[in-house]
N, C-alpha and C positions, 0 to 999 in steps of 0.2 A: 312588488309591482302590483298595480291594481288588478290585472287579470288573474295573477296567482292568488291574490287575496280572495277574489270571488270564487276561485276553484276550491280554496280551503273552506269557505263558507258552504259551498255545495256539498263537500264531504261531510261536514258537521251536520248538515241538514239530513243527509242520507243516514248518518248514524242515529239520528233522533227518530227515524221512521219506525213505526211499530213493526215488530217481527211477527210473522205467522209461521208457526211450526205445526206440521201435520204429518201423520203416518199414513193418511189416506191418499194413495196415488191412483185412485179410480177416476172414472170419467167426470164425476162431480168436481173433484179437485182441479182438474185441468179446465173445466168449463166455467169456473168462477172468475169472470173477467174483472169484477169490481174489487176483488181481494187477492191480489197477486203476491206471492210469497217473496219476502226479502231475504237474501242469503247473507249470512254473516259468518266469517271464518278468519283464520290468520295463524300466527305462530308466535312462540317465544323462543329466542335463541341466545345461547351463551357462546361467545367466540373469543379465542385468544391466539396470538401468534408472536413469534420472536425471531430475531435475526440469527442466522447461522454464523455470522462473523461481525466484528465491530465496524461501524462506520464512524471514522474519527471526526468527521465534520458534523455529525449529528449529536454531539455532546454525550456520547456513550448511551444513547437511548436504545435499549435492546428490543423493546416492544414495538411491533408493527400493527398489532390488532389486540384490542382489549375492550369488549363491549357486551352489554346485555341489551338485546333488541326485542321489541314487541311489534308485531304487525297486526293491523286491523284491516280487513277487506270487507267491503259491503257492496252488494249489487241488488238493484231493484228495478221494477218496471212501473211506469205510469202510463197506462194505455200502451201505445206502441213505442214509447220512448224508453230507452234503457239508460239508467244512471249507475255508475260504478265508481268506487274510490278505494285507494290503498294508502294507508298512513302508517309510517314507522315512527315509533318512539324508542329512543335508545339512550343508554347511559354509557359514555365512552371515556377512556382515560389514556389511550395509547399515545405516547410521545407528548402528552399534554395538548394534543390537537383536538379541538372540539370537545374538550372535557366537560363533563356535566350532562344534564338531560338535554337531548336534542330532538327536534321534530323534523321529519323528512317526508314530504308529500310525494308519493310515487305516482299516484293517479287520482284524478277527479274529473270525470268526463261524462258527456252525454252522447248517446248514439240514437239516431233517428233516420227514417227513410223519407226523403223528399218526394220520391215517386217510385214507380216499380223498378227503375233502373239507376236511381241516384240515392246514395247514402251520405249522411253527414255525421262526422265525429268532431266534437269540439271540447277543448279543455286540456288539462294537464295529462299527458299521455306518453307512453313509450312507442317510438316509431322505428321500424326496421324494414329493410328490403335488401336485395342482393343475394348472391349465391355463396359467398365465402364463409368458411368456418374460422371465426376469430381473425379473419383478414377482411378488411373493409375497403371497397373501392367506390361504389356508387351509393353506399349507405353513408351519407354525410350527416346523419343525425348524431346528437351528442353522445359521447361515451364518458365513462367514469374510470379512468386508468388508476386512480388512487385505490379505489375499491378492488379492482381487478388484481393489482399487484399485492395487496395486503391479505387476500385470502377470503374475502366475502364471497357469498354465493355468486355464481356466474351471472345471475339475472341482474346484478348491480353494475355490470359492465355497461349496460344500456341505461343512460341517464334520461330522465323525462324532460319534455319541453311543453310549453303552453302553446298549442297549435290548433289550427282548423284543418280538417282533412275531408275532402270531397272525393267520393268514389263513384265512377260511372261504369255500369256493367253492360257491355254490348254483346252482340251475337258472336263476333269474331275476335274482339279484343276488349280489354278493360282499361280504364284510365283513372289514376290516382293523382290528386293534386293536394299539396300540403303547403300551408302558409304559416310561418312562425313569426309573429309580429316583432318579437324581441329576440335578437340573436342568441341562440343557445350554444355556448361553447363547450368544449370538452372540459371535464374535471382533470386537468393536466397535472403532471408532477411539478410542483412549485417550490420544493425545498423544505416543506414542513415535516411530512412523514418520511419522505425519501429524498436523498440528495440527488443532484443531477450534474452533468458536466456542463460547465459554462465556457464557451469559446472565447468570451471576453477576457476571462482570467486565466484560461488554460488549465483549470483544475475543477474539482468538485465544489459545488456551492450548496448552501443550505441556509435556512432561516437562523437568526433574524437578518443578518447582513446580506445573505445571498437569496432571500426569498424573492421569487419571480413575481413581480407586480406589474402586469401589462396594462396598456391603455385599451379600454373596451370601446367598441363602436357605440355611437350615440343611439339612444332608443327612439329612432324615427322610422317612419314608414319605409323610407328608401333603404334603410339598413335591415329591414326584415328579410327572412329567408324564404325562398320559394323553391319547391322541389316537385318534380312530376315524374310519373312512371306510366308508360304504356306497355301492357303485358297481355299475354295470352298463351295458347298452346296450339301446336300444329303438328302435322305428320312430316317430320324431317328425319333424315338419316335412317329411314326404315322403322322409326318409332312413332307411334301415335301419341306419345306422352311427352314430346319435346316442349318444354316451357321456354318462352322467349320474353325478353323485356328490353326496352330502351329507356334511358333515364336522362334527366336534365336537372341542373341545380344552379341557383344564383344566390350567393351569400358571401361567406368568408371562409378562409382556412380555419379549421376548428381548433388549432393551437396557435399561440402567438409566436410565429416563426419569422416575423419581420421586425426591423428596427427603424425607429423614426430618427429625425435629425439630432435629437438629444440622447440617443442611445437606448431609449426605452422600447421594450418589446411591444408589439401590437398585432392585432388580427387583420391581415391584409385581405382586400376583396378577392373573391375567386368565383369563377363559373366552371361548370363541368358538364360534359356529355358522356354517355356511356351506353353499353349494351351487355346482355348476358344470355346464356343458353344453359339449360339443364335437361339431360336426357338419359335414357337407359343405354348402358354400354357394357357388353360382355358380362352380363349377370350382375352388374353393379350400376352405380349412378355417376355420370360424369357431368362436370360443369365447367363453363368458361365465362370470363367476365373481362371487359375492357372499359377503361375510363380515361378521359383526357381532362386534365386540370389546367385551366387557363387563368392565371392570376393577373395582378397588376403588370401590364406588359411593358417591360423595359428591354426586351430583346436579350435578356440574360446579362446585361452589362452592369447591373446594380447588385452587388453581393449582399446588400441589406434586405433584399426582397427574395422570396422563394421563386425559383425558376418554374416555368411551365413543365408539366410532367405528363408522360404516358404511363399508365399502369395496366398490367395484364395479369390475369390469374387463370390457372388451369388446375382442376382438381378431380379426384376420383375416390369413390367410397364403395366398399364391398364387404359382405360378411364372409370371412375366410373359412370359419367353421361355425357350427351353431354356438351362439352367444358371444362370439368374438368378431368384432367389426374393426376394419382398418380404413382410415381415410388419409390420403396424401394430397398435398397441394404444392404447386410451384407458382411463385409470385415474382414479377419483374417490375421494377420502378425505374423508368428511363427519364433522365433529366434532359430537357430540350435546351438548345442554345448553350451547350456545355462549354464550347470553346470560348464564347464571350465571357462566361463566368470565370473560367480559368485565367483569362487575360486581364480581369479587373478585380480579382480578390486579393491581390498582393502576395500571391504564392502561399495562401493559407494552408497550414498543415492539416486543418480540419475540413478541407473541402471534401464533400461526399463524392463517391464514385459516380461516373456517368450512368452506370447501370448497377443498381442494387438488386441482388437476387436473394430470395428467401424460400426455404423449403419448410413445410410443416408436416408433422406426422401425428395422427390420432389413433390410439388403440383403446378399445373399450371392451371389457369382458364382464359379463354378469353371471351370477350363480345363485344357488340357494333360492330358487323361484324368484329371481331378480331382486332379492333383498340385499344382496351384496353386489356392488358395482365398483369395478376397478378401472381407472382411466389413466392414460398417459398422453399428454399433448406436448409436442416439442416444436419450437421455432429454431431454425438454424440458417444462418446467412453465410454462404461460402465467400462472398465478396467482403463483408464486414468482419468475417471470422469471429462471430459471436453467436450466442445461443440463449434460449429461455425455455426451461423445462417446467411442466406443470403436472406432477403426479398427484393423484388423489384416490382415496378409498372411501366409499360411503356404505354404511351398514344400516339397514332399517330394521329395528327391533320389532316394531308393529306399525300399524297405520298412523300412529301419532308420534312416535319417538324415533329419531335417527341420529347417527354420529357420522361426521365427515372429518377425515384427516388428510392433509395434503401439504404441498409445498410450492414455492415460487423460487426457482433456482436460475440465477443469471450468471453469465460469464463471457469473457471475450479477451482477445489479445490486445485490444486498444481501449483505453479508458474513455475515449470520446465516441465510440460506436454506439448505436442505438441501444442494444442490450448490454454491451460491455460497461456502460456508465452505471448500471444498476447492480454490479457484482456484489457490492456490500449491502445491497437491499435484499439479498436472498434470505428467505424465511420459511419456516414451517408453521402450520396453524392447525387448529382443531375447532370444530363447531358442533354443538349439541342443540338439536331443535325439537321442540314439542309443538305439534300442529293441532289445531282445534277447528 
């Protein structure tokens, strides 16, 4: 797309900017406004992962991750304007997906102040807000679930979008407005690296015949995404550090969960409103978040469209003992107009529950001067009776070299549940990274 092409050109221009290296951090170095230092760094990473069980519809492809990745990050200032870019070059062979040398632009943006209270950020960028830990309600920016499930670094869960962000900073509240001209969908599970459950066939599906190829929204102004957040802090619940926010979004469901008249999946329009709180509670940090998803309104009578939903999240995090932190979350997804859905879906055996509940648990322990970090994150749904566990261990040999070993372990009693469908996608992985 033209905007992305210009973003790549910006990154290449930044990479061509002369670098200034200096060990002089005195007053003269800070005062030289005509010769501002350009920062260049990045990493080289070798990563591999494989299934713990065979997936029969994936043609016995055992690899889920096999790549050599190099990252180039550059940051520079021209006057008061900041330019930054992140570019990944990687050689991949897992499952024959994206095999060969690939280029992935993570960031190419410009930051500037329009006034004392208004900032502008434009370009290819990662956007995020909300209070959830790996559970997203009002954060309706693109995610990369293929990277997340295969064992890439957690940063790759957040996918970039080419957007314009305006931020206003007031005395009692701040306002963020984001416009994404071209709809940025999730990198969803489509049947190439991992199979998925297809309600149409009642079984697992995978490429080539089962590859999910949805219809995408036309690239028009009316199909752009608009998101806003009004946020600030106040003295609530006896705490002076209570952070509050309200959210609004107009765009599309981020995954193709609707069907058109020919049976092809597509991204249906969706608007949302929400709010969140984060505050100190009993020596830890508590947070709550609420979102209302209002899609194409058919009063729930059309089973080919996703019903409107109310989503609620409640979480708490605390350090149990030195170096050991625990976080717990409860998530509820309520389907509105459920009776109308049940009356019109032909008694589908794959009808979701009216209320889907999900619990998460995060345990993080660090040792050896924080060079060793052990983590366990679990999703468990008592209503779907399925789970997803994410254990990992990271050891940092020095400032440049680190090793991460972990797993993505899925399971459930029903093959069509959210996590249960990925049981044969369970995998273990390892990553070795050298940073410069």
